[in-house]
C-alpha positions in Angstrom: -49.1 40.3 -54.5 -45.5 39.7 -55.5 -43.0 42.2 -56.9 -40.2 41.2 -59.2 -37.3 43.3 -60.5 -35.2 42.2 -63.5 -32.0 43.4 -62.0 -30.1 43.0 -65.3 -32.1 45.9 -66.7 -32.1 48.1 -63.6 -30.4 51.4 -64.0 -30.3 52.2 -60.3 -32.4 55.4 -60.6 -34.0 54.8 -57.2 -37.5 55.8 -58.2 -39.0 52.5 -56.9 -37.4 53.0 -53.5 -38.6 56.6 -53.3 -42.2 55.5 -54.1 -42.4 52.3 -52.1 -39.5 51.9 -49.6 -41.6 49.2 -47.8 -40.9 46.8 -50.7 -37.9 48.1 -52.6 -34.4 49.1 -51.5 -31.1 49.9 -53.1 -28.3 47.4 -52.6 -24.6 48.0 -52.2 -24.1 47.5 -55.9 -26.3 50.4 -56.7 -29.3 48.6 -58.0 -32.8 48.0 -56.6 -34.1 44.8 -55.1 -37.3 43.5 -53.7 -36.9 42.7 -50.0 -40.5 42.2 -48.9 -42.4 39.2 -50.2 -45.3 39.1 -50.4 -46.1 42.8 -50.8 -48.1 44.0 -47.8 -51.7 44.7 -48.6 -51.5 48.3 -47.4 -48.7 49.2 -50.0 -49.9 47.2 -53.0 -51.0 50.4 -54.8 -47.7 52.1 -54.3 -45.8 49.0 -55.4 -47.9 49.0 -58.6 -47.2 52.7 -59.0 -43.5 52.0 -58.7 -43.8 49.3 -61.4 -45.8 51.6 -63.7 -43.3 54.4 -63.4 -40.1 52.5 -63.7 -38.2 54.3 -66.5 -36.8 51.0 -67.9 -39.9 48.8 -67.1 -38.0 46.1 -65.2 -40.5 45.9 -62.3 -43.5 43.6 -62.4 -46.2 42.9 -59.8 -48.4 39.9 -59.8 
């Protein structure tokens, strides 16, 4: 599984990092990034939950 963030649309709310810190982190510019690729099997559900709950729908998981 791979997670992708459209950083142009990210609002920096931090929800994804709260839900799945194993995959997402906040950068110095205040926006989220994916830093684990591929998504570890044991956190695939929480990465998907982060994507589903993103308030601006900029996270996708494949």
